[in-house]
Backbone bond lengths (Angstrom), bond angles and torsions (degrees), N, CA, C in turn:
res aa  C-N    CA-C-N  psi(-1)  N-CA   C-N-CA  omega(-1)  CA-C   N-CA-C  phi
1 M - - - 1.438 - - 1.509 110.85 -
2 S 1.300 115.94 132.60 1.486 120.71 179.40 1.480 112.08 -68.57
3 D 1.306 116.22 147.04 1.504 123.35 176.74 1.544 110.57 -81.69
4 M 1.421 116.13 -11.06 1.495 118.47 -175.71 1.527 104.53 -117.51
5 V 1.394 114.70 143.65 1.394 120.36 172.83 1.554 108.37 -130.83
6 Q 1.322 116.33 160.11 1.448 120.86 178.53 1.566 109.06 -93.46
7 V 1.354 116.67 132.05 1.467 118.00 175.70 1.552 104.66 -111.58
8 K 1.292 121.20 149.08 1.405 129.72 176.08 1.538 108.47 -89.40
9 L 1.319 116.36 131.34 1.457 119.34 176.11 1.491 111.64 -101.81
10 V 1.315 117.91 135.31 1.451 126.22 -173.98 1.500 109.56 -123.00
11 G 1.306 118.62 120.81 1.510 122.68 175.81 1.514 109.70 84.38
12 G 1.276 115.30 177.39 1.467 125.68 179.20 1.531 113.93 57.60
13 P 1.285 116.82 -162.02 1.471 121.58 -170.46 1.561 113.22 -70.23
14 M 1.306 119.99 -13.08 1.432 124.28 -178.91 1.499 113.78 -114.85
15 D 1.409 114.11 20.86 1.495 117.95 -178.64 1.468 116.10 -52.80
16 G 1.299 116.79 129.09 1.482 121.24 179.67 1.502 112.80 90.48
17 G 1.328 118.53 -14.86 1.457 120.46 -179.58 1.462 114.64 -78.57
18 T 1.291 115.82 176.38 1.454 123.86 174.57 1.518 107.04 -126.81
19 L 1.324 112.12 160.63 1.499 117.18 -176.58 1.572 105.49 -145.35
20 P 1.393 117.55 124.20 1.435 118.83 176.24 1.479 108.03 -77.04
21 V 1.389 116.37 126.65 1.452 118.48 177.71 1.498 109.06 -131.03
22 D 1.338 117.09 162.41 1.437 123.66 173.53 1.544 110.10 -60.67
23 R 1.322 118.77 137.47 1.430 122.37 -177.78 1.541 109.50 -52.84
24 E 1.370 119.45 -33.88 1.393 121.50 -178.88 1.517 113.99 -61.39
25 A 1.382 118.95 -29.22 1.418 121.29 177.05 1.459 115.38 -69.13
26 V 1.331 117.27 -24.31 1.434 122.97 173.60 1.547 112.70 -85.59
27 E 1.286 117.96 -31.54 1.458 122.70 178.73 1.445 115.35 -83.26
28 D 1.360 117.53 -10.08 1.478 123.72 177.72 1.573 107.50 -59.09
29 P 1.342 116.97 147.75 1.442 119.74 176.14 1.526 115.62 -57.58
30 E 1.326 116.01 -24.48 1.437 122.14 178.34 1.560 109.18 -131.61
31 P 1.406 115.44 78.06 1.443 117.65 -171.65 1.532 114.51 -61.92
32 G 1.355 115.64 143.19 1.428 120.26 177.09 1.472 113.51 132.37
33 F 1.264 121.05 166.03 1.435 125.33 173.91 1.527 112.08 -171.76
34 D 1.354 117.76 171.52 1.410 119.76 178.82 1.569 108.74 -98.25
35 F 1.343 115.40 150.05 1.458 119.72 -180.00 1.546 109.54 -157.34
36 V 1.343 114.99 167.53 1.448 118.82 177.94 1.547 106.59 -86.12
37 P 1.384 114.70 124.68 1.473 113.27 -178.51 1.563 112.32 -77.91
38 E 1.302 115.59 162.17 1.416 120.08 178.23 1.490 113.14 -54.80
39 D 1.329 115.48 -44.68 1.434 121.50 -173.43 1.576 104.88 -118.20
40 G 1.297 117.66 99.87 1.523 119.69 -178.82 1.479 113.98 -78.37
41 S 1.318 122.37 11.96 1.442 124.53 -176.67 1.537 105.77 -61.95
42 G 1.331 113.23 141.89 1.446 114.91 179.74 1.491 117.19 92.20
43 A 1.386 113.84 -10.61 1.413 119.77 -174.36 1.532 109.21 -76.58
44 P 1.331 118.51 140.35 1.453 119.28 174.84 1.540 110.92 -63.61
45 D 1.344 116.63 153.50 1.447 119.90 -179.46 1.532 114.70 -51.91
46 D 1.257 118.64 -38.59 1.495 122.33 -177.26 1.537 116.79 -89.74
47 C 1.325 115.14 2.41 1.509 118.84 -177.62 1.554 108.78 -135.41
48 S 1.307 115.32 129.99 1.402 118.48 -177.23 1.568 111.99 -123.95
49 R 1.318 114.84 -2.05 1.520 120.31 -177.68 1.539 108.27 -117.75
50 V 1.321 111.27 155.63 1.512 120.02 177.39 1.570 107.50 -113.79
51 L 1.327 112.96 150.48 1.407 119.02 179.40 1.577 108.07 -116.25
52 Y 1.256 118.41 123.12 1.483 126.40 178.39 1.483 107.28 -127.47
53 T 1.350 117.16 132.09 1.468 121.89 177.14 1.532 111.18 -139.73
54 A 1.259 117.51 157.35 1.468 119.07 175.77 1.528 108.28 -76.21
55 E 1.319 112.91 154.51 1.520 118.71 173.03 1.475 110.54 -68.14
56 P 1.339 119.80 138.90 1.440 120.08 177.88 1.563 110.57 -57.57
57 G 1.289 117.33 127.76 1.462 121.69 -175.63 1.481 115.90 75.46
58 G 1.345 117.43 0.14 1.466 120.74 -177.73 1.517 110.69 -94.65
59 D 1.315 116.09 -167.95 1.446 126.33 -178.29 1.530 106.66 -66.85
60 P 1.323 123.15 119.52 1.431 124.27 -177.10 1.550 113.65 -71.47
61 A 1.376 115.16 -9.31 1.440 119.87 -179.85 1.517 111.76 -103.73
62 V 1.324 115.72 7.81 1.534 120.96 174.71 1.576 103.08 -117.75
63 W 1.303 112.92 117.82 1.467 116.46 -177.36 1.517 109.49 -115.24
64 H 1.329 118.80 137.52 1.497 125.16 -173.41 1.517 110.60 -110.78
65 W 1.312 112.56 138.65 1.434 121.14 179.52 1.539 110.61 -56.17
66 R 1.356 116.54 136.51 1.487 120.88 178.21 1.564 109.84 -119.20
67 S 1.314 117.06 -45.09 1.490 119.76 -177.63 1.491 111.28 179.22
68 W 1.388 111.49 170.67 1.449 120.35 163.86 1.543 108.18 -80.97
69 V 1.304 119.45 144.17 1.448 122.17 174.48 1.506 112.30 -135.64
70 P 1.351 117.21 154.29 1.519 117.82 -175.82 1.502 110.45 -69.55
């Protein structure tokens, strides 16, 4: 079994994309994390990272856009 899984990204600057993440990130009770996107265009000057998380009770491999973060 692979230690990496693909999550689907919904909304925000990476809408429709996928991201390979460690299996532990999907199995966490609150799946998701912040990261630097491939294309940071549109990012506010003081924020370079994006936050994507799974919906509570939803599919842990589908992460939704939350916000830009510093």
